[in-house]
C-alpha positions, 0 to 999 in steps of 0.5 A: 770326182765326176759327180762333183763336176756334174753338181757344179755344172748344175749350180752354174746352170741355175746361176745362168738361168737367174741372170738371164731371168733378170735380164729378160725381166728388165726388158719385158714391160707387159707379159706373164711369167710363163713367157718369161720362163720360155725366154729364159730357157731359150737364152740359157740354151743359146748361151750354152750352144755358143760356149761350144759343147756345153757342160757335158763336153766339159765334164767328159774332159774332167774340167773343174770350172770353180778351181781351174778358171782364173779369178778375173773370168768368174761370173757372179749372179749380177755381172757388171756391164759396160754402159756408154755415157756421151759427154760434151767434151768427147765426140764418142763417149766415155765408158764406165762400169754400171751395175745392172742391178742399179738404176743408171744415171746421175739422179738415182735417188729420184728414180722411184718418183719418175713417171711411169710410161703408158705401156708400163701402167698396164703392166703395173695393174696386171696381176701375176697369176702364174702357177708356183715354180719348182723350188718355190718352197711352198709359196703359192705366188710371187709379188709382181715386179715393179715395171721400170720406165722404158729407157729413152734411146736416141737423141732428144731435142733440147726443145722437148725438155724446155716444153715439159718445163714450160708446161710444168711452170704453167700448171704450177701457176694454175695451182695444179701441183701434181701435174706440174710435178709429173712434167718436171720429172719427165724433163728430169728423166730426159736430162738424166738418161738421154742424149740431148741435142741443141740447135745451133747455126751449124746444126744440132750439137750435143748439149754440153756438160755444163748446160746439162748440169745447169738445166738439171739443177733448175729442174730440181729446184722446180721440183723442190718448190712444188714439194714446198707448196705441197707441204712435203719438207723431206722431199723438198730438202732432198731435191734442193740439196741435190740441185745445189750439188748439181750446180756446184759441178759446173766448171768455172770455164763453162758458159753456164757457170753464171746460170749455175750460180743463179740456180744455186742461189735459188736452191739455197733460198728455198732450203732456207725457206723450208727451215724458216717454216720449221722455225729453224732460224739459225739454219735458215739464216746460214743458207740465206747468207750463202745465197747472198754470196752466190747472188753477188758472184753473179753480178761480179761475173756480169761485170767481168763480162761487160768489161770484156765486151767493152774492149771488143771493137765489133760489139753490137748494141744488141749484145750490150743491151742483153748484157745490161738486162742480165745485170739488172735481172741479177740486181733484182734477184739480189734485192729479193735475197736481201729482203728475205735476209732482212726479214730473218734478222727482224725476226731475231730482233737484229734491227740495225743489221736488218735495216742495213740489208733492207736499205741495200735492197731498196738501193738496188731496186732504185738503181734498176727502177728509179721511180718508186711508182714504177716498181710494181713488185717492191711493195713488200720491201717498202713495207719492211723498210718503213716498219724498220724505220719506225722501230723504237730503236731506230725512230727514223719516221721521216724516212719511213713516210715516203714509202708508206705514201707509195704503198697507200697510193697503190692500195688506193688504186687496187682497192679504192680510197674508202675501203678496208684495204687501205686502213692499215697503211693509213694508220701507219701514216697517222702514227708517223705524223704523231711521232713527227708532231703533226697532230692535226694530220694524225687526227684527220687521218684517224677520223677517216679510218674510223669512218671507213671501218664503221661503214665496213665489215665490222670492228677489228684491230685496225679500228683499235689502232685508229682510236689509239692514233686519234688519242695520241694526237689529242694528247699532243694537242692537250685535249685530254678529255677527247683522248680518254674517250678515244682510248676507252673506245679502243680498249673496249673494241680490243677486248672483243677480240682479245682476252682481258689478260692479254698483254696487248692491253698494256699499252692502252692501259698505260696511256689511259693512266697517263690521261687520267693523271693529267685530268687529276683523276688519280683513282682511275689512274691507279687502277689502270697502272695496277692492272698494267703491273699485274699483266706484266707480272703474269706474262713476264714472271716475277723476275725484276726488270727495268720495265717493271721498275718504271711501272712501279715508279709511275704508280708511285707518282699516282699515289703521291698525286692522290695524297697517299705518301706511304704507298708512294714511297713504297712503290718508289722504293721497289723501283729504286731497288730494281734499278740498283740491282741492274746498276742503273745509277741515273734512274736510281738518282731519280728515285732518290730525288722523288722519295726525298721530295715526298718526305720533304713535303711531309716534314721529314727533313732529315730523312729527305736530306739522306735521299737528296745526298744519295741522289747526288752520289748516284748522279756523280757515278752516272756522270749526269750533267749539272743541267739535268733537271733531277741534278739541279733540283737535288743541288737546290734542295741540298743548298737550302739546308744548313751545313750541319744538316748536310754533314749529318746526312753524309755521315749517315749515308757513309755509315 
């Protein structure tokens, strides 16, 4: 029995040595393991003397520590201690259990990235050359412990945290991301492990819980943005998600609740940006939608603040002005979020919804900055809304023109009127003039663009766009010869930077085919249209589509103009089958009418009558008006036949 007590005492002494060794190791920043051993021995002997007599006296009394001690008095190898965490709501502080084996604070996930203090750097590079201890089981050395950052004690002024953040922002603007990240982590370390004091009119006071959470979230957003710029999406996700959670911990009654909502919106936007770069469109759109809610909430809170301020008799002009500036700032932030949301929707081909968001963004910017010329940072929004207005499903070209004029004037001030930087905007203005029927202006602008690119750094896609716009203007003025020269020059330039099998060649080939047919050069028109169909089949597959049916119909018209009725009927029949497959009765009526016209011109009256009657049936099902050119032509041709011929055609059609 006495021997068992001795063994338990020795095991307990080993446990105490291990506990003390860990405690001393945490406090030691630089030193050898021999010094640590001496500290452990001293700590153990001191502890045994404090307990009154040590284990030998307890052994003589027959004491059994493992059986007779109460359960709540037993010590484990890693014992919890009490750590005081000061808060803003209490004068002293609240105590809570924190295991000493874990890193304290609220942001344990980022402790591994905290910058090492200068005293710890020397210890980190020091080699542990101590001899192996007893009981090391043959290991000739130990891995040196990773020295933690020195704990921050005492009060830290809030201006110190702001100094780190401001310097980090300055380095970030200079592109020094590593140093900026280090300073952000220094600020985060102080926010997490320090007692922050804020200077007020009545002297320094502890920083409130809401302000600490808000500033921590803002610091984490800065860290996440640096990771995004460095291409580290994993760490960016971690920092931004933690920032969102910190922002949501701020109470509604806090004075910093609106600031927390702003930071929450920033973190959600940047998380959406990370997903956008990873081509996760749905996740990105969901996060931007949540950011929009946070932005709108900020404006609602400011409106409530303005209402309360208006009821005060003692309000000052400075308070009113400051509140209005805050609202305008939130409106511009909301406009930026709406812009990014519109970009996402444009990416997903949701043009109408994207246009709604973009128009709201422009209206918000106009509410803050009434004149477009005074909005220095609105060029991206203007370009987006102009592009959306010019989309083929919107066609609001007159609404887009003022925005492109504003962009063009800004580029002229920045680059000069005769530089390559202004050519893309001038091409868009020429395109809009063509759509509005101002062909002379479009041709003049296109000629100016061609002079710039010819004297510039060489040929590019903007040169091709200028030739295309000039060709469109010439077609509008019925100058088909000049239009053909412009289209051919544009296609020749385009083939220098894209392959011949590229789908980008399709629009120019279609326009060339139309011009060739207008000048009765059907042979070239047929070649161009056959090339169009070949590229569509190669890039879009052999599955039928209405776009492919339209190409076959155009090719049939070219064959008919070239006096090739058999090939023409074959092409129109293909188009007719595709249209019927998709249930497009109006287009089917047109194809029946064209086939009937070809058969009639070749003297095949009975077969032509069958297609005329079929065209009438399709027109009735499509509910086309009698004033429609195809319907009117069909009725006129049917009326030209006798009743017997019409009855036979109807009978064959019903059969």
